[in-house]
C-alpha positions, 0 to 999 in steps of 0.5 A, a space after each residue: 543452498 545460499 539462497 532461497 526461492 522465489 515466488 511469482 503471482 499473477 492475478 486479475 481483478 474486474 468489478 462493477 455495479 453497473 452504475 460506477 465505472 468498471 474497475 479493471 486491475 492486473 495485479 503481479 507480486 514477487 517474493 524472494 526468500 532467503 536473501 542472506 544467512 539471517 533469512 531477509 525476504 524482499 517483497 515487490 507488489 504491483 498492480 496496474 488498472 482503476 487502481 494502480 501502486 507500486 510497493 517494495 518492502 525488504 525485511 531484514 531479521 535482526 536475529 535468526 529466531 527472535 522475531 525481531 526485524 527491521 523493514 524499509 520500505 517504499 511505494 506510490 498509488 493511484 486511485 480514483 474517488 468517484 463524488 455522488 449527489 445522491 444516485 447521481 455521479 456529479 465528478 471524479 478525483 485522482 489520488 495519487 500517493 507516494 511514500 517511504 519508511 523504515 519499521 522495527 518490528 517483532 513477529 510472534 505465534 499472534 501477529 506481528 508488531 511494526 513501529 517505525 517513522 515514514 514519509 507520505 505525500 497525497 495529491 488530488 486533482 479533480 478529473 472531471 465533473 462540477 467541482 473541476 472549475 471550483 478548484 483554483 489553480 493556485 490552491 495547494 493540491 498536495 499534503 506532505 506528512 511525515 509520522 511515527 506510525 504503529 500497526 499490529 497485524 492480527 493473524 486469522 484464517 491463513 491471512 493477515 487483518 491490519 489493526 491500525 492504530 496510526 492513520 496509515 
């Protein structure tokens, strides 16, 4: 057949330590395999809740069996950072991030090596607490960066453990 199957995964996560806000998340992942004759794959991951994100990536092999590929990707993420003084929670920041990039990579028996440029924007906003009044509305709240990143994934026990050589 000229196409491959699609895989849909659903997940639900909950975490609490009974002193911080309870973290609830609903996750969804869709992976479409064999998009073309070279075995391209398209993957989209999404999570809604305490930590929310949307990430999509298209992995295009350059030849059928040599392990070289090109992979454009893009994503957005929102999560919260709790601030404590001792055991007292004194504030919370919302961190919003958007990134996009284009990786060139090689896969092998022990992992995956990726190299490519990316661009990222990070914005932080105080939600509540002592620091909310200390942050001036005129101060810049966004960090824009673009770099060349290297990421090496080591395969271990049926899951990937990233050994990040850049700040990504």
